[in-house]
N, C-alpha and C positions, 0 to 999 in steps of 0.2 A: 641872715634875716631876708625874707622875701615879702614885699608888699603884696597884699592880696586885693583882688578887684571883685566887687559885687556887680552882677549883671542884672539890671533892672528891666522890668516890663510892667504892663498894666496889672498883673496879678500879684506882684511882689518882687522878690529878688532871690538869686542863687549865687553862692560863692564857693568855688573850689578851695579846699583847705590844704590838700596834699595829694599829689598825683605821682604815679610810678614813673612817669617820664621826666620828672623834675630832678635836677642834680641833688636836691636835699633829701630825696627818698633813698632809703637803704633797703628796708624790707618791712613787711607788716607783721606785727606780733599780736597787738591788741589795741583797743582804743578805750579811753576812759575820760570822764569829766570830773573836775575838781572845783569846788566852790570855796571862795575866801570872803570872809565878812570884813566890813570896814574896820580899820584900826588894828588889823591883825597882819603879821607877816608870816607866811609859810616859808621859812628859811632856816638853815641852809642845808642842802644835801647834794650829793653827786653820785654817779654810778660808775662802776669800773668797766662794764660791758655795754650798757644801754645808751643809745642816743635818744633824746626826747625831741618831740616836735610839738610845740605849744601854739595853739590858736585860741585867743580870747573870743568867746562867742556872745557874752553878755556883760554889760558894764564896761569898765576900763580897768586895765591891769598895769602895774609896774612890774616888769619881769627883769630881774637883775642877775647877771652872770659875773663870776669872779674866776679868773684863770690863774691857778698856781701850779700848773703843770711844769715840771723842771726844765724841759727843753723847748717849751712853746715860745714862738715869737711874740705872743701877747701875754707872757707871764707877768703877773702883778697887775694886770689891767682889769678894770670893772667896766662892764657894758650895761647900760640901762635902756630898756625899751618900753615905751608907753604904747600899749596895744589894746585894741578893743573895737567896739562898734563904730567909733568914729575914726579909727586908725587900724584897719584890719591888716594883720601880718602873720606870717609863719616864722616862729623863732626856733631855730635848730640848736640844740644844746648837746655838744659832744661829750663823750665819756671823760671823767676826771675834772669836769668844770663844775665848780660850786654854783648852785642856782637857787633862787627863791622868787616869791612874788607876793604882791599885796594889792588890795583893791585901791583904786584911785577915786576919791570922792566919797559920797555918802551911801553908795549902793554896793551890794555884793558884786563880785566878779565871778565869771564862770569860764574855765579854761578846759578845752579838749586837748588831750595829749595822745599822740600816736607814737608810742615807744617802739623801739626795734626788737625788744625782748619781752617775753611774757614775765609777769611778776611771779617770782618764786616765793611762795608763802613760807617755806621751810628755811630757805637761805636767801633773803632779799638782797639784791644788788643795790643797796642803798646805805650810804654813809652820811652821818649827820653831825652838825654843829648847831649851837643855839643862834638865834637871829642876831644877838648882840655880841657874838664871838669877836674878840679884839684882833684875831689873826686875819680877819677879812675887813679891809678898809672901806666899810660902807655902813651908813646909819639909815635905818628904816624910819627914823623920826621925820615927820613932815615939817618943813620950815617954810615960812613965807619970805621970799627974797625980794 
């Protein structure tokens, strides 16, 4: 995860989201935007080859990662990032890490992704589980603590 910084002036602001000289950068394949409505979790999936780079550009997102890679030092861990207009960050998601996201609050969220591989329409590098799969120790239900 890399915190991002907006550069403000009298005209507005600019924020770099991913640069080729940052250690998070691997290569450029494509860019896309995904929208998630309140009350919905877009989860779970992983890629075998692709690394994702998520930046929330509108609203607030809860981006959640679950690592069940057999030999990973973070095997079994869940990471949750609250990202968005008030907390800009780049979240790098390596291959084989389950991930998903949801809108935080009453507004939709918009995420730009910079994946390292082109989407293959004939053979997608995407493997899925439902958002409530018991194999992943995470609940998308919002609770008031």
